[in-house]
N, C-alpha and C positions, 0 to 999 in steps of 0.2 A: 218308325223303331223295329227290331226284331221281337220277334216271339220269344229268343232264348232270353233276354232280360227278365221279365217279369215272371217266367216259369223260375228262373233259376234263381231269385230272389223270393217266390213261394217257396219255393224247396228247403231253401236257408230257414223260411220262416216257419214252417210246417216242423222241420226237425229240431229246430230250437223248442217247440213247443212240445215235442214228443220227448224228447231230453227231460225238460222241465215235468210233463206229466210223471216220469216211470224214476226220477231223480229224486223231487220234493216231497219232502213230509208236512207240509200246510197245506190245509184244504182249502185257503184260499190262492196260494201261488199254483198250486194244481187246476182250480178254475182259470185263472188267468192264463193258464200254458194251452189249455180247451179254447179259449177266445182266440190264443195267436194261431191255432191249429185252426180254426176256421174264418182266421181272416184268410193265410196262406189259400184257401181252398177260397175264397172269393175274390180274390185277385187271381187268381188261375181261370177262372171263369168268367170275369172281365175280359184279362188277355184275349182269352179264346174264341169270346164273343167276337171282340174287336177284329179277331185275324179270320175267321170265318165271314164274318161282314165284308169283310175287303174282298173275297170272291164272291160272293153274291151280295149284289146290291140290294135288291127286294125280300130283305130277310126279317123277321121278327126277333128283338134282341131278347134272346130268350136267356141268356146266360147274364145278363144282366139282373133281370126282374125273377131270375132264380136266386142270383145275389140280394136282392133287397129281402126277398122272404128269408133268405138263411140269414141274414142282420138281424130280422126281426124276433124270428124262434131263436136265435143267439141270445135275443135280450132277454126276452122273457127266460129262458133257461138260466142267465147269470144271475137274473133274480129270487129266482125259485130256490136255488143254488146255494146264493148266498143268504136268504132266510134261512135255509136248513143247517147249514154252515153256524150261522149267528145261536140259533134252536141252539143245537150239541156244545156248545162254547158255554152257554149259558147252563146247561145242565151236569157236563161233564168239568169246565172250565178249564179244554184245553180244545186245540184243533188240531193235533198233532196225529196224522196219518194213523200210522203204528201203536200208540195207546189207545185210540179210539177203536182198533181192532182188537186190541188185549182184552179191552172190556167188555166187546160184543160177547167175545169169545167164554169169559168167566175165567176164573183162575181153579186149576185142580189141584188140589192139597193131595191126591190121593186116596180119599173115604167118597164112597160112593152115598148120594144124599140119600135122604130117606133109611140109611140102617141106624140100628139100635144098637147099642153097648150092651153089656152083661145083666144090670140092671133093668133092661126095657124103656129105658128114657132113649128119647130121640135127640140126636144129635143140634145140638144147639146153632150151630155154626149152618148145616142145612138148612134150619130153619130160618134162621137169618139171612140168607142167600136168596132165599123161594119167594 
């Protein structure tokens, strides 16, 4: 089998994952797209390892070992990522990335926090958000 077939398939998988990361708004779908990109890299590692091992017979299969290491790291990453997404979903009620970004930045209503009005009383909205 030629090296071009797995390389093209890997490029297509990586581009699909990149599109998913850039276009999706759901955090779980973004994590799935990252996993797709990691699998494309793993496919490239194995394909090039097999291609290079044909040239030299007495080689260590370092591409396949690195692939196993990448799979283990990806499994840990998806476990921690899913735990974070579920915790955020429980607290905020959504896993939409744009809404989560808006809540992290806060909403500015035009008045600086901590300002007092003419009577010298602190702004209730500033105290409620603090």
